[in-house]
N, C-alpha and C positions, 0 to 999 in steps of 0.2 A: 543934396549935401548932408541932410540929417541921416539919410540911409547909409551914405558912405562912411560918415563918422561912427555910426553904430557898428557897421561891419568891421571897420578898422580897430576900434577900441575893444570890442568884445569878441572879435573873430580872428584878428591878426596880431594885435598888440600882446595878448597873453603869451603867444609863442616867442615873440621878440624878447619879452621880459624874462621868460624861463630860460631861453637859450643864453642870454647874456649872464644871468645869474650863475648857471652851471659852468659855462666856458670861462667867464670872468673869474670865478672863484678858483678854478684850476690854474688859470694863467697867473693870478696873483700869488697863489701858493708856490708855484714853480719859480716865478721871477722875483718876488718880494716876500720871502718867508718871514723876515724879521718885522714886517708890518702886520703879520697875522696875529692879532692880539685884541683884547677887549679894551685896552687903554684905561684901566680902572684908576680912579682917583680916590680909592678907599681910605688912604692915609689922611686925607683932608676932610674934616667934618665927618668923622667916621660914623657917629650915631645917626645923623641924618641920612647918610649913605645907606646904612644897613636897613633902616626902616623903609626908605624909598625903594631900594633894590629888591628887598624881599617881597614887598607888595607888588611891585611891577612884574617880577619874574613869576610869582605865583599866578597872577592874573593873566599874563600873556601866554603862559604854558597852557592854562585851561582854555583860553580862547582859541589858541592854535589847534589844539586837539579837538575842540568842539567844532570848529569850522572844517577841519580835515575829515572827521568822521561824519559830520552832519551833511556836508556837501557831496562827499564821494561815496556814501552808502546808498545803493539803489533802493528805491521805494519798496520794491517787492521783498527786500531782505528784512525790513523791520515791520512791514505792514501786519503780519500775524500777531505782533506783540504790542504795537502802539500805533494809533491812528495818526494821520498827518496833522490834524489840528492839535492833538495832544503833544506830539513831538515839537510842533512849533511853539506851543506855550512853554514847554520845558526848556527849549532853547532860549526863549525870551527871558524867562526868569533867571536861569543859570547864567546866561550870557550877560544880562544886565548887572548881576552881582559881580561877576568876574571883571566886567568892563569898568565898573566904578572903582573896584579895588585896584585894577591896573592903572586907571587914570590918576588916582590919588598918588600912587607910587611914582608914576612918571612925572607928575607935577612937582613932586618933591625933588626928584633927580634933576629936572630941568631948572628949577629955581636955584638949587645950589650951584649948578654949572654956569648959570647966567649972572648970579648976584654975588658969588664969592670971587674976589679978584684973583686969588691964587689958583683957583680951579679954572677960571675963565682964560687966564693967560696960557695955561697948558692945554687948552682945548683947541681942536682944529675946527675949521668951518664945517666939515662933514659930521663931526661929533654933535655939534649943536643942531645942524640941519636935520639929521636923522631923528633926533629926539622930538623936534618940532613936528616933523612929518608923522611920526608915530602918535603924537598927542592929537593932531588933527584927525588922524584915522580913527582913533578911539572915540572922539567926539562924534564923528560921522556915524560910526557904528551904533552909538547910543541914540542918535537921532532917528535911526531906522526903526526903533522900537515902537513909537506911536503908529507908524505906517504898517508895521506887522500886526499890531493889535487890531487895526482896521480891516485886516484880511484874516480873520480868525479861522477861516476854512483851510488854511495852509497852502493855498494855491500859489502864492508868491514864493514861499519856501521851496515848493516842488519845482517851480520854474528855475530858480537859482541853482538848485541841486542838479537838475537836468543840464543846465548850461555848463556847470563845472565838469560833469561827467562826459559831456560831448567834447569839451576841450581836451580832457585827458585822453580820450579815445580817438582824438584826431578827426573828429567829424566836422565838416565844414559848415553845418547849418546851426551852429551854436548861437551866433549873434542875434538871431531872430527872437530868441527867448527873452533877451534883455530889453528889446525895444518896447517902449511904452511904460517901463517901470518908473516909479517915483525917483526924482533926482537924487535923494540921499543914497539909494541903492547903487545907482550908476556911478556916482562920484566915489563912493566907498569901494566899489570894485576897481575902478581905474587907479585910485590912489594905492590900493592894496597891491595891484600889479606893478605899480611904479616902485614900491618898496622892494619887490623882487628885482627890478631893474637896477636899483641903486645898491643892492645887497653886496656885490663884490667890491664896491668902492668905499665901503664904510666899515665901522667896527663890527657890524653884524656878522661878518665872516667867522667870528669866534664861535658861532653857533655850531659850525661843522666840527669844532674841536671839543664838544661837550664830553666830559670825562666819564663816558658810559662804562669804560672798562673797570672803574672802581666798584661797580656793582658785583663783580665776580672775582676780584683780586683776593689773594690769600689773606688770612687774618693776621699773619705775622710777616715781618720784613727782616731780612738778614742785613745786619749793620756791623760795622767794626767795633771791637771792644773798646771801652774807655781807657783801658790800661795801655799806656803809650808803649809802642814797640813790642807788644805781646803777639801781634799778628793774629790774635784770636777773633772769634766772631760771637755775637750774642743775638738772641731773638727778642724783638720788642714788638708789642702790639701795634698794628697799623692804625694810624689815626684817621 
């Protein structure tokens, strides 16, 4: 039974979650475009929202990029520049700082959503559920730090990286790399995959709509003149 569960959760479940995330996002965008939003409650308790949101987004972006690059970069690509133990220590230090920052911000957001009656009444079940799941996931990630420090040779990091790379390259022998790892790693992986599974059914879909185009838009926008009926145009700096 243990072998079956390991194969399912770390060899089959990743593909189920990724497929549902991609296909579910496309289906939701096509069938329910008006639900494609972040559902912000910024107008209520604005100061607390800005503090929590900025901390959360800064931390989560760093963690996502760190996990993406750290797990999917082959060992041979960075070995000439940094050793596996040094890379693991860098990941522990940087990830711990980003994780704490993200956790503080998410705690603020979760507190205002649960304890402000006006925000709570406008929140859906999925709004609260996804925040709680993300909070638990951050705590689990921080719990892996002592276990990583106990393996300072970078061996666990290399196993996790190889697992992720085998999943991406559709290799069927990925699950064996996760067998025997400490429970925080395994639960952290399963819950992380579950977040992908829940992605198209929550407000997280707004990530696909990140305004990347603003990075290269023109410095000026063409708008109508303030003079009524003039039909003229004026250029104003883009905000």
